[in-house]
matplotlib code that plots the C-alpha trace (Angstrom):
import matplotlib.pyplot as plt

x = [-14.7, -18.1, -21.4, -24.8, -27.4, -26.3, -23.6, -19.8, -18.5, -15.0, -13.8, -10.6, -9.1, -5.9, -8.2, -11.9, -13.9, -13.8, -17.6, -17.0, -16.5, -12.6, -11.5, -9.3, -7.4, -6.8, -3.5, -3.6, -0.8, -2.0, 0.1, -1.4, -4.0, -6.5, -6.5, -6.2, -9.6, -11.2, -10.6, -11.8, -15.2, -15.6, -14.9, -17.2, -20.0, -19.3, -19.2, -21.1, -18.5, -16.1, -13.1, -9.7, -7.0, -3.2, -0.2, 2.3, 5.3, 6.9, 10.0, 9.7, 10.5, 7.4]
y = [4.6, 5.0, 3.3, 4.1, 1.6, -1.7, -0.6, 0.6, 3.2, 3.8, 7.2, 8.5, 11.5, 12.1, 13.1, 13.0, 16.1, 18.2, 17.8, 14.1, 12.7, 12.7, 11.4, 8.9, 6.3, 2.2, 1.0, -2.4, -4.8, -6.1, -7.9, -5.8, -3.0, -5.4, -6.6, -3.4, -2.3, -5.1, -4.3, -0.9, -2.1, -4.0, -0.9, 1.2, -0.9, -1.5, 2.2, 3.8, 6.2, 7.2, 5.3, 6.8, 4.3, 5.3, 3.2, 3.2, 1.7, 1.3, -0.5, -3.6, -7.1, -8.9]
z = [-7.1, -5.7, -5.0, -6.4, -5.7, -6.6, -8.6, -8.5, -10.5, -11.5, -12.6, -13.9, -12.3, -10.1, -7.1, -5.7, -6.1, -3.3, -2.7, -2.2, 1.4, 2.1, 5.3, 6.7, 4.6, 4.5, 3.3, 2.0, 0.3, -3.1, -5.7, -8.5, -9.5, -10.3, -6.8, -5.2, -7.5, -6.1, -2.6, -3.2, -4.7, -1.4, 0.7, -1.4, -0.9, 2.8, 3.5, 0.8, 0.3, -2.6, -2.8, -4.2, -5.0, -5.3, -5.6, -2.4, -2.1, 1.5, 0.3, 2.4, 0.8, 2.1]

ax = plt.figure().add_subplot(projection="3d")
ax.plot(x, y, z, "-o")
ax.set_aspect("equal")
plt.show()
């Protein structure tokens, strides 16, 4: 997910391209993928950097 101008773009693919900024990570707890993608849009808007979304399971019950 990346931000260009006033629009946020979602692209398919397992990884961000190497030429894109990669550094750090943010872990969030979200009830489903749609909520996680909403947060990714917010992060892309705030940072103006590409955001990669991946599922993560920590095994905790809440």
